[in-house]
Each structure stands twice: as C-alpha cells, then as structure tokens.
C-alpha angles and dihedrals in degrees: 000000000000122000091246091054091049089050093046091047092051091047091049091049090049092051092049090049091052092046093049090050089049092047090058091063128063131215088263091052098248122129116260115247103225118211112258115218090187094236096120123056118221130234133034119293122202135151091353092307121113112203112198134168115196129183131190109223142155116263135165111256122208109197091184091056120243097357139030130060123336143193136210109240139161109256136159125262135183104241109263093018132089119274112263135206108236095030124253118305119250109201126163143146123260112274091034116135112225117207106189138171127192122200120196109213094168113115120239092353127109108218117223111193122193128194105036103120142075115307128265091047141155117276085228099055109117147164114224113204122185120221109286093008131121126213127187130204132183122199148147116264094232131193121009117259152098115294142147142209123222139181133214129195091179100048089234112153116245096263094060097034099111105124134055094349095047098106097045100107144092140189118259114194127187118196131202112265123256122029119037110268122248115276115274140160130239119215119189118200120220141186138186129191127169148069113294113223096206103049135038097197100056118109120259090222133037136171120194145173115221088349099305134101122219131295086034096052121107121285113223124211124195138163123239110268098027120131109237123202120193132176121202127200121193109191091154135107097258145041116262118203099216109206126195115203119223101006145064118232133196118237101221098175137018125183147118138254088284105040143016132204120201122208124224110245091254094050100047109122110241109212143145092217126043122185115210112190124215110302094013131128135197140185121207141179129200138165117222108214098167121071120224145078116310142173138223112189146145108275094217099109096217092051090067096033129120087246089076092063108127089229106061109244121221119255107267118237089235116023090195093066097046109135099234096169090070092027102059121127137169132039103017135126127188119221121194112196111196120203122252131215091266098037110146107200128221109257123259130170094036116181111244094016111167109257117225124178123203122186119200106212144155135234126219091238102097132199122248111284109281114253089203138053110355095036119227103345115129116241122216121229114250139196145171103246120200111228117210114202122336099314111104114230112260115274099223102074145023129201123246117249103022120267115300113241121208115193129185115237112252090010110124117230137193108206115191115198115201114195112218094163129092091244127084110230148161134218126235120199093211113216095001118123098236134164110267096248087060097046094102107234105130114230090009119055115090143059127276112327094345101090119161113246125224110269097249120210108281090017132103138212133198125220119197125194147134111227105224099199141035118243149102116300141151140219126212147162110283097196127076084354100178088059105031096042086044090054092053108272094140141083148168122275121195123188109198143181108229093223096057106030112107111172091186089063095045137079125195117206116185119189106204138166126286091214141313108315089345115148105238141041142253117228110215090343099310134101088206098035127213117257111265107220124212131175123236113251095021122114115226133190108228112207113198125191123184115198103145090137101215109028135077106208140193118231129200131175106213142182123185087355093299124111112248124210130246136176120258113231112165142357123208090351095303112119111232117237113260097256088055094053093096133161110250141163110286093242131106148144113244133186133205111284099032126116125189136186128209139174117225132180119187110206099199137023121266145102124297138174140216102212117204120188134169109254096255093036097255090139140358141185135169144215116230115224123192119200109208124205113265112262113255121223110241120261115260 
C-alpha cells in the first residue's frame, strides 16, 4: 500500500472514530439511547458465570432512529456502553450463575427493579436502589423461558406504567442447558404516553417494537419453508393483540417477567392473533410457505395509526381520506418471504372460481361529529355490500355490519371490490391463508414488482384465493382502519363444509365499533342489539368476532348474574384438537382481530346476557339472550 493510501486510511479511520463519538452525544449533551434488536447478550460469560453491570440513566431516545424528534427518558445501559432501548439483553443457559450490579444514576428517584432473580420467582421480588447507590445480587438463572426485567421510579404497577418509567425494561432469556438453542428473535413492545418537557412537537403517544416505530422498525427476511421462532415481551401498560398476516403460528410458551409455561406440542394454541396482557410474554413458531410481503402488527388500530408519529401530524381536512397505507406508525414489523426451490404457491386464477362482488358504499345517515382528528365534519356510515347479479345495491342505505360472506372450504373465489366511497382503501381477509397479492394492504401486499394498489374511489380490485379450512373469520378495510372500520367497513366471513354447516344451530355475534374513536361497541350492528333466541336443550355453535378497532374487551356469558360454562371449539378459525375442546367458564379477555367459537347448551328457559365491557371499565354494553322452551311433539 502506498504512503498516501496509508495516510488516507488512517485519516478516514480517525474521522469515523470522531463521528462515532459525536453520534453518541446529543445536542443537549445527553447520551443517545440506541435501539436494541436483542441479538447480542450483555455482560461477560465465563465458567458458567455471567457478570453484568447495569445502570439506570437518562438518555435521549429517538423512536424514528437516527433522525427525527427525540425525548429524554430513563433507560438501562451496560456500564461502559451506550444506553439502549430496550435495555441490555440478559441471555444465559439454565444453571448459569448471574452476578449483577445495578447503579441508579437518576437524581432524586429511588429505583425499584423487578425481575432480577431466579426463575420462577415472585412478581413482587424487587431490588430497591437509592439515588447514586449501587446494589449487587448473585443468583442462579433458573428455569428456561422468556422473561424480562423492568424498573420504576414512581412505584406505578406495570399496567399503569406509561410515562417517565415506560422505557425502563429489557429482555431476560434463559435457554435450556447443553447445545445452543435454535436461532430466534426477541421483540420487546414499548409505549409512551405523556407531555414531554423538552420539546413541543413530540407526540403524546407512541407505540414501538425494540425501541422503534414503523416505518423505522426492522424488516425481516425469510425463505419459504424456514421454521421461524419469535419471542415477544410486553412490559407496557396495555394488551396488544399481535396479528400475523397470511399464516398461522403456534404459541409454544406463555408467561410473565417472573414465570414461564411451555405447551406440549399437541397443546400449543394455533392462532393468527395472540393477546399478551401487561407484563406478559409469549414464544411462537411458524413456517412461511407462501412468498410475498407480509405484516405482523398490533391490531389495535390506534397503535398503528398516523397519530403515533413522533412528529405530531396536522389534522387532516378530511379524516376519511387519510393515506394510512403510507402514514402508518407504531407497532408494525415487515416480513419478506422469499421463494425456495420447492415452493408451492397458493392458487390464483382458478378456472370456474366462484365470482363475488362487494360494493363499498356510503349512506346519507352520518355519525355524530368526530371529536378527534377532522374536527366537526360529519362522517357518513359505510359498508361493504354484496351485489347479487347485475343490479347494483340501492344507494340509500347500508347494512351494519357489512354483508356476511359464507364461503365453501376448498372452493376458489374471485371477489371483486368496487369502491363507491370517497376514500381509497384495501380489504384484508383476516385469518384466511391467501396469496400475498390478495392480502389487502395497499402499496405493500404482493411479491416482487407486483404490488397491490389502493382501491381508489370509483375503481375496483379483485382478490383471488381458495380458503383451505372451515372456520370463523372476518374481512375489513386495511387502510386508515380506525376511521374506515369505525365507519362500518368490516364484516363476518364464514368458511364452511356443506355437510356439517347448520345455520339453525349457530349464532354469529359480531362486536363492531360504535363509530370512529367512539367509546363503546355495536353488537351485530346495533347499539341496542336485537335479542338472540335459543331453544332449551339444543346445542349451538356461538361464533364470536371482535373487530372493535381500538378496544380490548372482557366478555362474560351470564345467567342470574352468574357466569355459565361453555365448550371451546375454535380460535381464529382454527378448530381446536379434541383434547383441548374443554368446558370452561364463559369469561375471557379479547382483543381486536380475534375470533372464537364455543358450544353452548341451555338446559332450561330463561333470560341470559352476553356482557361486553372495555378492559378497564370505561364502557360496557350487553347482548340479551332469551332461551325458549323446547318444542314438544304433538300428542298422538
């Protein structure tokens, strides 16, 4: 190498070192909190002992990555390293001794740290560290599983910890002993709600994955046929229904920061949406067999909306026409599945496919003026209306919810959506295993250069697929969801087998929105729902669909103020194996995007209620159910 090249290389290296050092500091002088993708474990491991020095410190957090608005927050750091959000990953094998110290550099705040102890442990086991102090602890790692540690300076419990303490957490993974575990990925959910002191333009609400908000979150690439293993950690103040487009996944573990439960292979729930509550964790495996662009995201519509941009967006002149496909923010990950040499594609363009026509249209009856984005403009009700034959549906009304679709298992369909609204949109066939191009996310769904466009006003789009399994599903707008679903662009979708489908012995119950951003729900399209009627002694399949876009709800089927029992049959359209179709109390927490099937048999006439209440009690409603006497055969 010439002398000039050596000098140039040394100069460039020096510049990079200076730039790297400068990048670690922010204009305010605080250290920069770097996003943590949880690929590299912290500490020093030797002779089955992990030595780790942590500190809680203030750092400037950039949820949009290197650029954009920022916020000074307490986060964790490994001593001698940059702060991270989420905090440093602790990952060891069962049987490892962990020697850890935690230093509290936060002024005037005692730090309470949960989750630094042998697993399983108590939810109340803590380390309390005074300002400026350091505490040490040594413990065995304990049982394998997905855990986390978290801190508090306000003594708020985890389900209300959404402000200044909201980024004080990190993943803690314990692997089985012996051979290295199969490769996996770890995703830590995060929220922020508050009023920043040091900036006026920063959002009051944020939702992030591994410290970043879409579109700055990681893009994941796999090959068809790969076995994918993900771990999810929810140290936030709310449940997040995590929905995977295009594929089912098996939930292999569920737990918390203190304990973890593994499912036997035959017992692993198979779902498309999993709902971790505050403080919960879960692990999952799945196999992507269909190439294309896919999403995994929180199905609370607000948690992926443009209103979660770190820079506060201006109010749009018309909230209905917001380009949500490009304005999405929050809890979203992109998944790119590449074809393999043996990839077998999902069929499209099948000769003889059953044609179905849906018209997205509005009704002159409007919702009350919106109190949120968009100001006082009245919003028209919308629906997808099925058109039979060549006669367009009448223009003066729309059904609520949208038209029910009943498809046959293994029968190919060609569904043409005609958009007669003023909003561009797309239609997602939630839970159905469709080709990527038909998945319904405008500007994203598809493969290579063949990407599905938004369905512009006055235009149409045709989705082609063959539903491979019978079950309870839904379809809904996948653009500007919290507005368009709120206005009515959602409907039930049943895939059935002709031999076993008996509508007389089924009851479909759809929990839909009361209106865009409105607290409350409509049941089967009505704020005061019609009474459901059953006959004593008959067995019914209750199909429940939850698509209230912004609310997690508690459901309870009651009689005389007591919760009755029903038999679980299916989740997210996937029939449960016989040994898991157990009788259980008719009470559960459900999130947007979940469907559930239960069998219920009333033994005597009387009145019942399906009670629906927002998770924290902000609102509630109910569906009346009347059990009629069994019909007696006439006497001979």
